DRENKE-324590 format. One record per residue (C-alpha): residue in one letter; x, y, z. Coordinates in pm, whole numbers, plus 50000, padded with zeros to 5 digits. Layout:
<recs>
AXYZ/...
</recs>
This chain:
<recs>
M299567701086853/A297597695486498/V295387662486472/D294527646286114/A291027630986222/D290377623985849/A290307586385728/D291907606685400/T294837620185588/N295277648685394/L297177671485666/P300237655485670/E300737656685270/T299877696485311/L302417702585570/G305237682185385/C305467650885612/E305957623885435/N305837588885539/V303627590285863/K302427566486096/T298437566286226/I296857557886510/G295807531786308/D299207516986219/A299807512086636/K296237496286655/E297067470786406/Y300487464886593/L298527455986879/Q296087439286773/A298617411886589/E300387413286894/I297507402287093/T296187376086845/K299937362686810/P299777318386882/K302727329187071/P303247360687224/E306587369487259/H305317390787628/P302187374387695/D302107396388006/M302657428487823/N299957460287924/K298107469587612/E297617501187730/A301267504487805/V302277496687453/L298967515487278/K300287541187465/S304337537187364/K303577531587047/I301137568286991/Y304497584387147/E306327569986845/I304057579586571/I303787615286659/E305497639986424/E307457664386589/M308167688886366/P309587727886430/G306437746086606/Y303807720786594/D303657682486627/L301217661386447/L299027635986532/V297367615086228/M294337587786315/G294057575285980/R291567543485874/P287857549585971/E287897518286220/V290197539386438/R287517571186509/M285197540186649/L287627529886840/L288347559886994/L284577571587061/C283377562387418/K279787550687440/Q277777559087767/P276247532988001/S272827534987947/Q271137553388281/G268707530288516/H267757509288269/H269257474988097/G268197454387835/
</recs>
């Protein structure tokens, strides 16, 4: 599995992949779906939709699979902030 975590997404081009979808694209799709005034599926499970989109954007190539992060804000989405231990404030 090759993962391009650079916001500039140079790896797909280097590997000869064209028109690669990114996790940023999946995030935008999900954001658009949950902010629609009348969503098509109001009871959709956001985690399941995002997981499905990630499977869709993985490029399966001979010898490797490619996952591209894309936009810089995606990195922030994937980072987990640890809750402070013991103190609230």
